[in-house]
All heavy atoms as a GROMACS GRO file, in nm:
protein
  481
    1MET      N    1  -4.797   5.116  -1.926
    1MET     CA    2  -4.686   5.183  -1.856
    1MET      C    3  -4.577   5.207  -1.958
    1MET      O    4  -4.541   5.126  -2.031
    1MET     CB    5  -4.628   5.100  -1.744
    1MET     CG    6  -4.508   5.160  -1.679
    1MET     SD    7  -4.444   5.052  -1.543
    1MET     CE    8  -4.463   5.163  -1.415
    2SER      N    9  -4.531   5.334  -1.969
    2SER     CA   10  -4.434   5.372  -2.073
    2SER      C   11  -4.299   5.340  -2.028
    2SER      O   12  -4.254   5.352  -1.910
    2SER     CB   13  -4.445   5.512  -2.095
    2SER     OG   14  -4.348   5.562  -2.186
    3THR      N   15  -4.212   5.288  -2.125
    3THR     CA   16  -4.068   5.261  -2.089
    3THR      C   17  -3.975   5.365  -2.115
    3THR      O   18  -3.858   5.364  -2.102
    3THR     CB   19  -4.019   5.133  -2.169
    3THR    OG1   20  -4.031   5.165  -2.308
    3THR    CG2   21  -4.098   5.010  -2.136
    4HIS      N   22  -4.033   5.488  -2.163
    4HIS     CA   23  -3.950   5.600  -2.196
    4HIS      C   24  -3.921   5.674  -2.062
    4HIS      O   25  -3.997   5.695  -1.969
    4HIS     CB   26  -4.019   5.698  -2.288
    4HIS     CG   27  -4.045   5.644  -2.423
    4HIS    ND1   28  -3.944   5.632  -2.514
    4HIS    CD2   29  -4.170   5.601  -2.485
    4HIS    CE1   30  -4.000   5.577  -2.629
    4HIS    NE2   31  -4.120   5.557  -2.615
    5VAL      N   32  -3.787   5.714  -2.064
    5VAL     CA   33  -3.740   5.803  -1.954
    5VAL      C   34  -3.748   5.942  -2.002
    5VAL      O   35  -3.678   5.977  -2.096
    5VAL     CB   36  -3.604   5.752  -1.907
    5VAL    CG1   37  -3.557   5.848  -1.800
    5VAL    CG2   38  -3.608   5.612  -1.854
    6GLN      N   39  -3.813   6.022  -1.932
    6GLN     CA   40  -3.833   6.165  -1.980
    6GLN      C   41  -3.740   6.262  -1.894
    6GLN      O   42  -3.737   6.244  -1.771
    6GLN     CB   43  -3.979   6.212  -1.946
    6GLN     CG   44  -4.001   6.350  -2.003
    6GLN     CD   45  -4.144   6.386  -2.001
    6GLN    OE1   46  -4.236   6.304  -1.994
    6GLN    NE2   47  -4.172   6.516  -2.021
    7GLU      N   48  -3.659   6.333  -1.972
    7GLU     CA   49  -3.571   6.417  -1.908
    7GLU      C   50  -3.643   6.564  -1.900
    7GLU      O   51  -3.752   6.578  -1.951
    7GLU     CB   52  -3.456   6.454  -2.005
    7GLU     CG   53  -3.361   6.328  -2.011
    7GLU     CD   54  -3.243   6.352  -2.105
    7GLU    OE1   55  -3.204   6.475  -2.120
    7GLU    OE2   56  -3.194   6.256  -2.157
    8PRO      N   57  -3.597   6.663  -1.816
    8PRO     CA   58  -3.667   6.789  -1.806
    8PRO      C   59  -3.690   6.848  -1.946
    8PRO      O   60  -3.606   6.842  -2.029
    8PRO     CB   61  -3.577   6.872  -1.724
    8PRO     CG   62  -3.492   6.780  -1.656
    8PRO     CD   63  -3.471   6.657  -1.751
    9ALA      N   64  -3.810   6.903  -1.957
    9ALA     CA   65  -3.837   6.979  -2.086
    9ALA      C   66  -3.764   7.103  -2.111
    9ALA      O   67  -3.736   7.173  -2.011
    9ALA     CB   68  -3.991   7.002  -2.094
   10LEU      N   69  -3.740   7.144  -2.222
   10LEU     CA   70  -3.677   7.272  -2.270
   10LEU      C   71  -3.806   7.370  -2.278
   10LEU      O   72  -3.894   7.351  -2.351
   10LEU     CB   73  -3.605   7.263  -2.406
   10LEU     CG   74  -3.534   7.392  -2.444
   10LEU    CD1   75  -3.421   7.432  -2.346
   10LEU    CD2   76  -3.483   7.370  -2.581
   11ARG      N   77  -3.787   7.472  -2.200
   11ARG     CA   78  -3.902   7.569  -2.192
   11ARG      C   79  -3.872   7.698  -2.257
   11ARG      O   80  -3.760   7.737  -2.270
   11ARG     CB   81  -3.946   7.594  -2.053
   11ARG     CG   82  -4.005   7.473  -1.990
   11ARG     CD   83  -4.052   7.504  -1.846
   11ARG     NE   84  -4.120   7.393  -1.796
   11ARG     CZ   85  -4.251   7.367  -1.795
   11ARG    NH1   86  -4.324   7.447  -1.862
   11ARG    NH2   87  -4.302   7.266  -1.735
   12CYS      N   88  -3.971   7.774  -2.312
   12CYS     CA   89  -3.954   7.891  -2.381
   12CYS      C   90  -3.909   7.998  -2.264
   12CYS      O   91  -3.955   8.004  -2.146
   12CYS     CB   92  -4.091   7.953  -2.426
   12CYS     SG   93  -4.086   8.121  -2.487
   13PRO      N   94  -3.808   8.076  -2.287
   13PRO     CA   95  -3.744   8.170  -2.186
   13PRO      C   96  -3.850   8.292  -2.171
   13PRO      O   97  -3.830   8.350  -2.061
   13PRO     CB   98  -3.621   8.218  -2.238
   13PRO     CG   99  -3.637   8.194  -2.393
   13PRO     CD  100  -3.718   8.083  -2.414
   14VAL      N  101  -3.939   8.307  -2.255
   14VAL     CA  102  -4.034   8.412  -2.238
   14VAL      C  103  -4.157   8.389  -2.163
   14VAL      O  104  -4.193   8.456  -2.057
   14VAL     CB  105  -4.076   8.478  -2.372
   14VAL    CG1  106  -4.182   8.590  -2.373
   14VAL    CG2  107  -3.959   8.523  -2.461
   15CYS      N  108  -4.230   8.274  -2.200
   15CYS     CA  109  -4.367   8.234  -2.141
   15CYS      C  110  -4.351   8.103  -2.059
   15CYS      O  111  -4.453   8.073  -2.003
   15CYS     CB  112  -4.474   8.241  -2.240
   15CYS     SG  113  -4.455   8.099  -2.352
   16GLU      N  114  -4.240   8.037  -2.060
   16GLU     CA  115  -4.220   7.913  -1.988
   16GLU      C  116  -4.304   7.790  -2.049
   16GLU      O  117  -4.324   7.686  -1.979
   16GLU     CB  118  -4.252   7.928  -1.834
   16GLU     CG  119  -4.163   8.020  -1.770
   16GLU     CD  120  -4.013   7.969  -1.762
   16GLU    OE1  121  -4.000   7.852  -1.746
   16GLU    OE2  122  -3.923   8.060  -1.779
   17ALA      N  123  -4.349   7.805  -2.165
   17ALA     CA  124  -4.426   7.693  -2.224
   17ALA      C  125  -4.322   7.581  -2.260
   17ALA      O  126  -4.212   7.614  -2.297
   17ALA     CB  127  -4.493   7.742  -2.357
   18LYS      N  128  -4.376   7.464  -2.257
   18LYS     CA  129  -4.275   7.347  -2.301
   18LYS      C  130  -4.270   7.355  -2.448
   18LYS      O  131  -4.366   7.346  -2.522
   18LYS     CB  132  -4.339   7.207  -2.260
   18LYS     CG  133  -4.326   7.176  -2.112
   18LYS     CD  134  -4.376   7.046  -2.086
   18LYS     CE  135  -4.388   7.004  -1.940
   18LYS     NZ  136  -4.437   6.877  -1.917
   19VAL      N  137  -4.143   7.353  -2.502
   19VAL     CA  138  -4.124   7.348  -2.650
   19VAL      C  139  -4.057   7.230  -2.691
   19VAL      O  140  -4.100   7.162  -2.780
   19VAL     CB  141  -4.042   7.479  -2.691
   19VAL    CG1  142  -4.005   7.474  -2.839
   19VAL    CG2  143  -4.109   7.601  -2.651
   20VAL      N  144  -3.965   7.169  -2.608
   20VAL     CA  145  -3.890   7.053  -2.648
   20VAL      C  146  -3.899   6.956  -2.535
   20VAL      O  147  -3.874   6.988  -2.415
   20VAL     CB  148  -3.741   7.082  -2.682
   20VAL    CG1  149  -3.671   6.952  -2.707
   20VAL    CG2  150  -3.728   7.184  -2.791
   21VAL      N  151  -3.937   6.832  -2.556
   21VAL     CA  152  -3.950   6.722  -2.462
   21VAL      C  153  -3.844   6.621  -2.504
   21VAL      O  154  -3.854   6.566  -2.602
   21VAL     CB  155  -4.079   6.665  -2.432
   21VAL    CG1  156  -4.081   6.563  -2.333
   21VAL    CG2  157  -4.175   6.777  -2.400
   22LYS      N  158  -3.737   6.592  -2.418
   22LYS     CA  159  -3.641   6.484  -2.443
   22LYS      C  160  -3.680   6.352  -2.382
   22LYS      O  161  -3.703   6.353  -2.259
   22LYS     CB  162  -3.505   6.534  -2.390
   22LYS     CG  163  -3.453   6.652  -2.458
   22LYS     CD  164  -3.313   6.680  -2.397
   22LYS     CE  165  -3.267   6.822  -2.429
   22LYS     NZ  166  -3.134   6.851  -2.372
   23LEU      N  167  -3.704   6.254  -2.464
   23LEU     CA  168  -3.730   6.124  -2.413
   23LEU      C  169  -3.605   6.044  -2.424
   23LEU      O  170  -3.495   6.093  -2.469
   23LEU     CB  171  -3.849   6.058  -2.490
   23LEU     CG  172  -3.976   6.133  -2.492
   23LEU    CD1  173  -4.076   6.076  -2.579
   23LEU    CD2  174  -4.023   6.151  -2.345
   24GLN      N  175  -3.603   5.910  -2.388
   24GLN     CA  176  -3.490   5.834  -2.386
   24GLN      C  177  -3.412   5.828  -2.527
   24GLN      O  178  -3.296   5.845  -2.534
   24GLN     CB  179  -3.520   5.688  -2.336
   24GLN     CG  180  -3.397   5.599  -2.316
   24GLN     CD  181  -3.427   5.475  -2.260
   24GLN    OE1  182  -3.537   5.440  -2.250
   24GLN    NE2  183  -3.325   5.393  -2.224
   25ASN      N  184  -3.492   5.801  -2.631
   25ASN     CA  185  -3.439   5.782  -2.760
   25ASN      C  186  -3.489   5.880  -2.866
   25ASN      O  187  -3.474   5.853  -2.979
   25ASN     CB  188  -3.459   5.644  -2.808
   25ASN     CG  189  -3.385   5.536  -2.725
   25ASN    OD1  190  -3.275   5.560  -2.696
   25ASN    ND2  191  -3.458   5.431  -2.694
   26GLU      N  192  -3.562   5.982  -2.823
   26GLU     CA  193  -3.611   6.078  -2.915
   26GLU      C  194  -3.629   6.219  -2.853
   26GLU      O  195  -3.624   6.231  -2.736
   26GLU     CB  196  -3.749   6.022  -2.962
   26GLU     CG  197  -3.847   6.002  -2.848
   26GLU     CD  198  -3.967   5.927  -2.910
   26GLU    OE1  199  -3.961   5.841  -3.007
   26GLU    OE2  200  -4.076   5.940  -2.851
   27VAL      N  201  -3.636   6.312  -2.940
   27VAL     CA  202  -3.660   6.458  -2.906
   27VAL      C  203  -3.802   6.494  -2.966
   27VAL      O  204  -3.815   6.486  -3.090
   27VAL     CB  205  -3.554   6.539  -2.952
   27VAL    CG1  206  -3.597   6.686  -2.908
   27VAL    CG2  207  -3.427   6.502  -2.871
   28VAL      N  208  -3.900   6.549  -2.889
   28VAL     CA  209  -4.023   6.589  -2.944
   28VAL      C  210  -4.028   6.733  -2.937
   28VAL      O  211  -4.007   6.790  -2.824
   28VAL     CB  212  -4.145   6.523  -2.857
   28VAL    CG1  213  -4.270   6.580  -2.914
   28VAL    CG2  214  -4.140   6.376  -2.862
   29ILE      N  215  -4.052   6.806  -3.047
   29ILE     CA  216  -4.057   6.948  -3.061
   29ILE      C  217  -4.203   6.984  -3.082
   29ILE      O  218  -4.268   6.949  -3.179
   29ILE     CB  219  -3.969   7.004  -3.161
   29ILE    CG1  220  -3.834   6.969  -3.145
   29ILE    CG2  221  -3.990   7.158  -3.166
   29ILE    CD1  222  -3.735   7.013  -3.251
   30HIS      N  223  -4.264   7.044  -2.976
   30HIS     CA  224  -4.405   7.090  -2.991
   30HIS      C  225  -4.411   7.204  -3.091
   30HIS      O  226  -4.325   7.297  -3.080
   30HIS     CB  227  -4.455   7.126  -2.849
   30HIS     CG  228  -4.464   7.023  -2.755
   30HIS    ND1  229  -4.570   6.921  -2.755
   30HIS    CD2  230  -4.388   6.968  -2.658
   30HIS    CE1  231  -4.545   6.836  -2.664
   30HIS    NE2  232  -4.432   6.870  -2.603
   31ASN      N  233  -4.520   7.206  -3.164
   31ASN     CA  234  -4.527   7.309  -3.267
   31ASN      C  235  -4.400   7.306  -3.370
   31ASN      O  236  -4.318   7.369  -3.344
   31ASN     CB  237  -4.552   7.444  -3.212
   31ASN     CG  238  -4.602   7.548  -3.316
   31ASN    OD1  239  -4.616   7.520  -3.436
   31ASN    ND2  240  -4.640   7.662  -3.268
   32ALA      N  241  -4.415   7.232  -3.474
   32ALA     CA  242  -4.308   7.204  -3.559
   32ALA      C  243  -4.270   7.313  -3.668
   32ALA      O  244  -4.220   7.294  -3.763
   32ALA     CB  245  -4.336   7.072  -3.633
   33ILE      N  246  -4.284   7.441  -3.627
   33ILE     CA  247  -4.231   7.555  -3.709
   33ILE      C  248  -4.081   7.566  -3.672
   33ILE      O  249  -4.052   7.608  -3.550
   33ILE     CB  250  -4.301   7.676  -3.686
   33ILE    CG1  251  -4.452   7.650  -3.734
   33ILE    CG2  252  -4.234   7.788  -3.774
   33ILE    CD1  253  -4.545   7.781  -3.705
   34LEU      N  254  -3.994   7.533  -3.751
   34LEU     CA  255  -3.854   7.525  -3.738
   34LEU      C  256  -3.784   7.633  -3.820
   34LEU      O  257  -3.824   7.658  -3.932
   34LEU     CB  258  -3.790   7.383  -3.749
   34LEU     CG  259  -3.842   7.279  -3.670
   34LEU    CD1  260  -3.780   7.146  -3.710
   34LEU    CD2  261  -3.829   7.304  -3.524
   35LYS      N  262  -3.667   7.686  -3.779
   35LYS     CA  263  -3.588   7.774  -3.852
   35LYS      C  264  -3.444   7.736  -3.841
   35LYS      O  265  -3.408   7.700  -3.730
   35LYS     CB  266  -3.608   7.924  -3.803
   35LYS     CG  267  -3.525   8.020  -3.871
   35LYS     CD  268  -3.566   8.169  -3.839
   35LYS     CE  269  -3.545   8.193  -3.684
   35LYS     NZ  270  -3.562   8.331  -3.654
   36VAL      N  271  -3.371   7.737  -3.951
   36VAL     CA  272  -3.227   7.694  -3.951
   36VAL      C  273  -3.142   7.812  -4.000
   36VAL      O  274  -3.171   7.873  -4.096
   36VAL     CB  275  -3.204   7.573  -4.051
   36VAL    CG1  276  -3.061   7.534  -4.056
   36VAL    CG2  277  -3.292   7.452  -4.002
   37ASP      N  278  -3.039   7.834  -3.923
   37ASP     CA  279  -2.936   7.926  -3.962
   37ASP      C  280  -2.840   7.856  -4.054
   37ASP      O  281  -2.759   7.786  -4.001
   37ASP     CB  282  -2.876   7.991  -3.846
   37ASP     CG  283  -2.766   8.102  -3.870
   37ASP    OD1  284  -2.789   8.169  -3.963
   37ASP    OD2  285  -2.655   8.089  -3.810
   38PRO      N  286  -2.840   7.882  -4.179
   38PRO     CA  287  -2.758   7.812  -4.282
   38PRO      C  288  -2.611   7.807  -4.248
   38PRO      O  289  -2.554   7.689  -4.256
   38PRO     CB  290  -2.785   7.864  -4.416
   38PRO     CG  291  -2.927   7.925  -4.392
   38PRO     CD  292  -2.937   7.977  -4.257
   39PRO      N  293  -2.549   7.910  -4.210
   39PRO     CA  294  -2.402   7.913  -4.186
   39PRO      C  295  -2.359   7.817  -4.082
   39PRO      O  296  -2.256   7.751  -4.080
   39PRO     CB  297  -2.353   8.046  -4.168
   39PRO     CG  298  -2.473   8.135  -4.221
   39PRO     CD  299  -2.592   8.051  -4.212
   40THR      N  300  -2.437   7.813  -3.969
   40THR     CA  301  -2.395   7.742  -3.846
   40THR      C  302  -2.479   7.613  -3.829
   40THR      O  303  -2.437   7.523  -3.767
   40THR     CB  304  -2.433   7.833  -3.712
   40THR    OG1  305  -2.569   7.847  -3.714
   40THR    CG2  306  -2.356   7.949  -3.726
   41GLY      N  307  -2.595   7.605  -3.898
   41GLY     CA  308  -2.684   7.479  -3.888
   41GLY      C  309  -2.764   7.483  -3.756
   41GLY      O  310  -2.836   7.378  -3.726
   42ARG      N  311  -2.761   7.585  -3.678
   42ARG     CA  312  -2.835   7.594  -3.548
   42ARG      C  313  -2.986   7.596  -3.587
   42ARG      O  314  -3.025   7.666  -3.676
   42ARG     CB  315  -2.800   7.710  -3.469
   42ARG     CG  316  -2.661   7.710  -3.410
   42ARG     CD  317  -2.637   7.829  -3.320
   42ARG     NE  318  -2.489   7.824  -3.289
   42ARG     CZ  319  -2.440   7.772  -3.177
   42ARG    NH1  320  -2.522   7.724  -3.093
   42ARG    NH2  321  -2.307   7.785  -3.161
   43VAL      N  322  -3.066   7.523  -3.504
   43VAL     CA  323  -3.203   7.518  -3.523
   43VAL      C  324  -3.285   7.583  -3.412
   43VAL      O  325  -3.243   7.568  -3.292
   43VAL     CB  326  -3.244   7.363  -3.540
   43VAL    CG1  327  -3.398   7.357  -3.549
   43VAL    CG2  328  -3.170   7.296  -3.641
   44THR      N  329  -3.383   7.660  -3.447
   44THR     CA  330  -3.471   7.722  -3.336
   44THR      C  331  -3.617   7.681  -3.385
   44THR      O  332  -3.657   7.654  -3.503
   44THR     CB  333  -3.471   7.871  -3.344
   44THR    OG1  334  -3.478   7.920  -3.473
   44THR    CG2  335  -3.324   7.919  -3.302
   45ALA      N  336  -3.695   7.676  -3.270
   45ALA     CA  337  -3.837   7.631  -3.286
   45ALA      C  338  -3.929   7.751  -3.245
   45ALA      O  339  -3.887   7.827  -3.152
   45ALA     CB  340  -3.876   7.513  -3.221
   46LYS      N  341  -4.044   7.785  -3.297
   46LYS     CA  342  -4.133   7.891  -3.270
   46LYS      C  343  -4.211   7.833  -3.160
   46LYS      O  344  -4.284   7.734  -3.160
   46LYS     CB  345  -4.219   7.936  -3.384
   46LYS     CG  346  -4.301   8.065  -3.353
   46LYS     CD  347  -4.373   8.097  -3.474
   46LYS     CE  348  -4.298   8.196  -3.553
   46LYS     NZ  349  -4.381   8.278  -3.654
   47CYS      N  350  -4.225   7.912  -3.043
   47CYS     CA  351  -4.304   7.873  -2.929
   47CYS      C  352  -4.451   7.883  -2.964
   47CYS      O  353  -4.501   7.979  -3.030
   47CYS     CB  354  -4.273   7.969  -2.804
   47CYS     SG  355  -4.384   7.951  -2.670
   48PRO      N  356  -4.525   7.782  -2.937
   48PRO     CA  357  -4.666   7.781  -2.979
   48PRO      C  358  -4.755   7.875  -2.895
   48PRO      O  359  -4.855   7.923  -2.938
   48PRO     CB  360  -4.723   7.632  -2.944
   48PRO     CG  361  -4.610   7.581  -2.838
   48PRO     CD  362  -4.487   7.658  -2.874
   49ARG      N  363  -4.716   7.930  -2.792
   49ARG     CA  364  -4.794   8.011  -2.702
   49ARG      C  365  -4.750   8.168  -2.736
   49ARG      O  366  -4.851   8.252  -2.771
   49ARG     CB  367  -4.763   7.997  -2.549
   49ARG     CG  368  -4.851   8.077  -2.471
   49ARG     CD  369  -4.826   8.054  -2.322
   49ARG     NE  370  -4.858   7.913  -2.279
   49ARG     CZ  371  -4.815   7.865  -2.167
   49ARG    NH1  372  -4.746   7.932  -2.080
   49ARG    NH2  373  -4.832   7.738  -2.140
   50CYS      N  374  -4.634   8.205  -2.728
   50CYS     CA  375  -4.593   8.353  -2.744
   50CYS      C  376  -4.527   8.384  -2.877
   50CYS      O  377  -4.502   8.500  -2.898
   50CYS     CB  378  -4.511   8.395  -2.617
   50CYS     SG  379  -4.344   8.333  -2.625
   51LYS      N  380  -4.492   8.287  -2.954
   51LYS     CA  381  -4.430   8.299  -3.087
   51LYS      C  382  -4.284   8.337  -3.078
   51LYS      O  383  -4.229   8.375  -3.178
   51LYS     CB  384  -4.509   8.387  -3.172
   51LYS     CG  385  -4.663   8.365  -3.190
   51LYS     CD  386  -4.685   8.229  -3.230
   51LYS     CE  387  -4.842   8.198  -3.250
   51LYS     NZ  388  -4.882   8.072  -3.197
   52ALA      N  389  -4.220   8.329  -2.961
   52ALA     CA  390  -4.081   8.355  -2.950
   52ALA      C  391  -4.003   8.247  -3.012
   52ALA      O  392  -4.048   8.128  -3.014
   52ALA     CB  393  -4.032   8.378  -2.806
   53TRP      N  394  -3.871   8.273  -3.059
   53TRP     CA  395  -3.788   8.157  -3.108
   53TRP      C  396  -3.708   8.108  -3.001
   53TRP      O  397  -3.645   8.182  -2.926
   53TRP     CB  398  -3.701   8.214  -3.226
   53TRP     CG  399  -3.779   8.242  -3.345
   53TRP    CD1  400  -3.828   8.366  -3.389
   53TRP    CD2  401  -3.832   8.159  -3.440
   53TRP    NE1  402  -3.898   8.372  -3.498
   53TRP    CE2  403  -3.904   8.234  -3.540
   53TRP    CE3  404  -3.822   8.015  -3.454
   53TRP    CZ2  405  -3.974   8.168  -3.647
   53TRP    CZ3  406  -3.897   7.951  -3.570
   53TRP    CH2  407  -3.963   8.031  -3.658
   54VAL      N  408  -3.697   7.963  -2.995
   54VAL     CA  409  -3.628   7.903  -2.888
   54VAL      C  410  -3.530   7.809  -2.952
   54VAL      O  411  -3.561   7.726  -3.038
   54VAL     CB  412  -3.730   7.812  -2.803
   54VAL    CG1  413  -3.663   7.728  -2.687
   54VAL    CG2  414  -3.840   7.901  -2.747
   55ARG      N  415  -3.408   7.813  -2.906
   55ARG     CA  416  -3.298   7.726  -2.965
   55ARG      C  417  -3.326   7.582  -2.916
   55ARG      O  418  -3.352   7.550  -2.800
   55ARG     CB  419  -3.161   7.768  -2.915
   55ARG     CG  420  -3.054   7.686  -2.973
   55ARG     CD  421  -2.919   7.740  -2.938
   55ARG     NE  422  -2.889   7.863  -3.018
   55ARG     CZ  423  -2.785   7.932  -2.998
   55ARG    NH1  424  -2.702   7.912  -2.910
   55ARG    NH2  425  -2.762   8.043  -3.064
   56VAL      N  426  -3.320   7.491  -3.003
   56VAL     CA  427  -3.344   7.350  -2.980
   56VAL      C  428  -3.216   7.264  -2.988
   56VAL      O  429  -3.126   7.314  -3.064
   56VAL     CB  430  -3.453   7.287  -3.065
   56VAL    CG1  431  -3.575   7.362  -3.035
   56VAL    CG2  432  -3.425   7.303  -3.200
   57PRO      N  433  -3.203   7.159  -2.924
   57PRO     CA  434  -3.082   7.079  -2.931
   57PRO      C  435  -3.059   6.993  -3.053
   57PRO      O  436  -3.044   6.869  -3.062
   57PRO     CB  437  -3.088   6.982  -2.813
   57PRO     CG  438  -3.237   6.957  -2.794
   57PRO     CD  439  -3.301   7.098  -2.824
   58LEU      N  440  -3.075   7.058  -3.178
   58LEU     CA  441  -3.056   7.001  -3.302
   58LEU      C  442  -2.958   7.078  -3.390
   58LEU      O  443  -2.953   7.197  -3.363
   58LEU     CB  444  -3.191   6.985  -3.373
   58LEU     CG  445  -3.300   6.917  -3.314
   58LEU    CD1  446  -3.424   6.922  -3.397
   58LEU    CD2  447  -3.261   6.754  -3.302
   59ARG      N  448  -2.902   7.018  -3.480
   59ARG     CA  449  -2.814   7.086  -3.580
   59ARG      C  450  -2.839   7.034  -3.716
   59ARG      O  451  -2.835   6.916  -3.742
   59ARG     CB  452  -2.668   7.070  -3.543
   59ARG     CG  453  -2.579   7.159  -3.622
   59ARG     CD  454  -2.441   7.192  -3.565
   59ARG     NE  455  -2.447   7.239  -3.432
   59ARG     CZ  456  -2.410   7.361  -3.400
   59ARG    NH1  457  -2.380   7.448  -3.495
   59ARG    NH2  458  -2.422   7.400  -3.271
   60TYR      N  459  -2.861   7.128  -3.819
   60TYR     CA  460  -2.887   7.083  -3.950
   60TYR      C  461  -2.763   7.074  -4.029
   60TYR      O  462  -2.671   7.162  -4.021
   60TYR     CB  463  -2.976   7.187  -4.021
   60TYR     CG  464  -3.006   7.155  -4.154
   60TYR    CD1  465  -3.108   7.052  -4.189
   60TYR    CD2  466  -2.942   7.220  -4.257
   60TYR    CE1  467  -3.131   7.023  -4.314
   60TYR    CE2  468  -2.976   7.197  -4.397
   60TYR     CZ  469  -3.077   7.087  -4.425
   60TYR     OH  470  -3.107   7.056  -4.546
   61VAL      N  471  -2.729   6.956  -4.090
   61VAL     CA  472  -2.612   6.932  -4.158
   61VAL      C  473  -2.627   6.906  -4.315
   61VAL      O  474  -2.533   6.843  -4.368
   61VAL     CB  475  -2.527   6.816  -4.092
   61VAL    CG1  476  -2.491   6.856  -3.960
   61VAL    CG2  477  -2.610   6.694  -4.089
   62GLY      N  478  -2.734   6.936  -4.368
   62GLY     CA  479  -2.773   6.910  -4.500
   62GLY      C  480  -2.716   6.992  -4.610
   62GLY      O  481  -2.672   7.081  -4.628
   0.00000   0.00000   0.00000
C-alpha cells in the first residue's frame, strides 16, 4: 500500500494525456523533454502523445 497522496494530474489541453502527476512530496513529469524560457524561468514539458507544450508547476532559477 502506497503512502503517497496523489493530487489530480495536470493534463495536456490538446489531447488530455497526463503530463504531470503531483504526489505528496514530489512531482512526476511524464516524458522528460523540458523547455525553459530563460528570462522568466517558466518550464514547459512536451506532451508524449500529441507533442504540444504544456506549462508545468516548476520554475528554473539557475
